[in-house]
N, C-alpha and C positions, 0 to 999 in steps of 0.2 A: 857952693853948689846949690842950685834951685832944687827944692824938694819935689818929688813925684806928686802929681795931682791927677784929677779926673780927666784932664785934657791930653793925657799921654797918647801919642799916635805915631804911626810910621813903622819902623822896624827896629825892635830891641833885640839885637843878636845875642843868643846864648853863647857866651865866649868859651872856647876851649881852654884847657890848662896845658900849656906846652911843657913837655918833659924832655930831658936828654935821653940818649940811649940807655944810660944806666939808671934812669928813674928819678933823677934830680930835677927840681924846678928849673926851667930854662927861661930866665927873665929877659934875656935879649930877644928871644923869640916872642915873648909876651909883648914887648914893645912893637915888634914888626906886625904881630897879629892885630893889635889895636889900630895901627895905621891902615892895615888892610881893610878892616871892617869900616872904618870911618871914610876911607877913600871910596868905598862902594856904597855909601849912602846910609849907613846905620844912623838912626836918630837917637839911639840909646844902646847900652850894653847891659847884659845881665850876667853876673858872675856867681860862681859857686852853685851852679844849677846841677840838675841830675846828670846832664850830658857833659858837665864840666869836671867830672871826677872829684867833686867836692868831698865825697865820703872817703877818699884816699889821702886827703891832706891832713896834716896835724894842724892844731890851732895856730901855731906859730907860722906854718907855711901858708895857711889861709890869709893871715894878716899880711905877710910879705907879698903874696900874690895880689891881693886886693889893693894894697898901697901902690904897688907898681902900676896896676891898671889905672888907678885914679890919678897918679902923677902924670902918666902919659896922656890921658884924656884931658886933663885940665878942666876948663869950664866949657868944653865944646859940646858935650852931650851928657845927659844924666846916666848914672850907673846904679843899677839895682843889684842887691846881693841876696842870694838865697840863705836863709837862716833857719830853715826847718831843723828841728832837733827833738830828741826824745823827751826832754824836759824844758821847762821855761827858764830855769837858771842858765842853762847853756845857750838857749835862744837869746836871752837878754844880753848875755856877755858878748855874743857874736854881734848882735845888733848894735850895742854901744860901741864896739870896736869899729865896725865899718862906718857907722854914722859919724863918729868923731873924726874919721879919716876923710870924710867928704862924700859918702854915698848919698844918693837921692832918696832911697827908700829900700825896703826889704821885701822878700817874697816868702810866703809861708804855705807849705803844703800840709794837709791834715794827716795826723798819724793813723796808721792802719787799724788802731784799736777802737776808733770811733764806730759805733754800731747803729745809731739812729739820728734822726734830724736834730733833736734837742741837744744831743751830745755835741754835734758839729757846731751849732750856734754857740753853745756854752764855751766850747774850746776856743773859738775865735774871739769871744768876749774876754775870756781870761788872758789870751795872748795879747790882745790890744791893751788891756789893763797893765800888763807887765811892761809893754814897750812904750807906753805913754803916747806922746803926740807923733810918733814915727809913722809915716804913711806906709801902707803895705799892699802887696799884690796877693790876692787869694789864688792859689794854684789849684785848679780843678783838673786833676789828671787821674781818673779812676783806674786806668790800665796799669799805672805804676803804684798808686797808693791803696787800691782796693776799696776806696771810699767813694761812693756815689753821692753827689750833692745835688739834690733836686733844685729846680728853678726857685721854688718857694723859699728854700733855705738860703740860697744865694741872695735873694731879694731881702730876706730878713736880716742877713748880715749887713747888706748895704744900708738898710733903713736904720739899723740899731748901732752901727759902728762907723762913725764918720772918718776914721783913719783908713778904712778899706777904700782905696781909690781906684783899683784896677783888678780886673779878673783876667788871669791867664787861663784861657779856655783851651782845654785839651781833651774834652770828652769826645768819644768816638763811637757811634755817630752822635753829633752834637749840634748840628746846624739849627735844629728846632729850638734848642736852648737859647741861642743868640736871639732868634726872633722873639721868643717869649719874654726874655729880659727886656729887650727894647720896647716891646708892646706894653709890658707892665709899667715901665717907667713913664711912657707917654700917657697912658690912661690914668695913672695915679698922680701924675705931676711930681713923682719922686725924683730923687737924685739920680743923674745919669753918670755912671762911672765908665772909665775906659775899658774896652775889651780888646785884648791882644791875644792872638791865637798861636798855638804850638803845633805839634805833630809834624815838624819838619816842613811846614808850609804846604802839606799835601792837599789841603782843601781851601787854600787862601782865596782864590777868586770867589768861591761860593760864600765863604765867611765874610768877605768884604761886602758882598751883595746883601747879606743878612743884617749888616749893621756893625760889623767889627771895625775897629779903628786901626788895625794893622796886625803885625806879627810879633811874637816874642818866642823865637825858636832859633835853632841853628840849621844851617845848610851850607855846604862848601861853596855855594854861589849866592851870597847874600844879595847880589845885584838882581837876582830873579825876584826876590821878595820886594825889594825897593821898587822895581819897575811895575810889578803887579799892583802894589798899593798905589803908586803914582797914577797909573792909567785908570784904575777904578775910581779914584778920587776926581780925576779929570773928566769923568763921564765917558770913558772909552773902554768899556768892559771887554769888547771883542779883541782889541789890541792886547789887553791884559791877559786874556785867555790864550791868545796865540803865543805870547812869550812864555807863559806858564807851561804850555804843552811842549815847548821846545826843551824845557828842563825836566819835564815830568819823569821820563824813564830813569834818569840818574837820581832824582829825588826819591822815587819809589825804591830804587836799589839801596839807597842810603838808610831806608827805614827798617832794614832787617834787624830784628831783635838779636842782641848779642854781638853783631858785627857792625852795626851802623856807625858807632863812634870810630872804629878802626878805619872804615871807609872814608868818613869825613876827614879824619886826620891825614890819611894817605893823600887825598886830593888837596888839602890845605898845604901840605908839604910840597906837593908837586907844583902848586901855584906860587910857592915862595913865601907863604904867610908864616910858616914855622919851619924850623930847621929839620926836625925829625917827626915822623908820624907815630912815635912811641907812645903807648899807653902805659900808665903805671900798673903793675900787676896787682891783682888779677885783671886780665882784660883780653879781649878777642884778638886774634891774629889772622891776617889775610893769607890765604894760600896763593900759589902761583895762578891757579884758575880764577880766583877772586880778582886778582890784580888785572888779569887779561880782560875780564868782563868789564871792569871799571874803565880801563883804557879804551875799550871798544865803545862804551857809552859816551865817554868824553868826546871821542872823534865824531860820533854821530850827532851829538849835541852841537858841536862846533859847526857842522854843516847846516843844521837846521837854523841856527842863529844867523848864519850868513845869508840864508834864503829870506829871512825876515828883515834884513837890514835895508 
């Protein structure tokens, strides 16, 4: 497998972890899910992410799941694995495992214990020292990690750590951060790394206009992200915006804290990508009213897309 590098672009879908109704890993659905993502234009997959229920898996289950993904993907697209962990020993063990099985790189989020800029830079230097030449994605997601990483700190990490090849941008609001990073690289002649954006694609047209290279997030309709990225790159931002707005109500609904993953899994099961919408406990559950609202939004989305055809 080709290793992740600064040229990463397109849509790296944050993959679900399918479970059976009794909470066991569903590996047959894992195969179907991979095919679903790739058929809809994913240029990469990211596994063991925060929305992939990675924290609910044992080490053995993580390896089984990642190996199944990699086997199904083959050499078609790169696979990035989340390896964030409380300590470097656990992070290195997980990194060695996924890289030996064929992953293209890893993703590292900062621990919530980091309190200042120097601590953040030092943490990523130490992580890179532990992982050697493994390329990594810096996950910037303050809403989840409680760690705010200023532009100057991200640029310092880029300048000082060559194995940092991609920023997963999930700051909110954060559009100015993309502009600042791109401007800083252009003015200094420094290294330009990939910027792939999260938050369920909620700001994808604006992020692309600011200089992002694509998305690294989940949404039950990955074809929305594929088409937005495509039309932005093709110089047709108005078409990209029209398509984005057709999906926006459902994308917004899916962003609800606590219920978002349950909504995504419900729709993915409805679309035939996975057999069951089950989350491994603890996890949110949809009420009858929730399901009725989702179904209404799906119907309205279908009509809007027909109007754009």
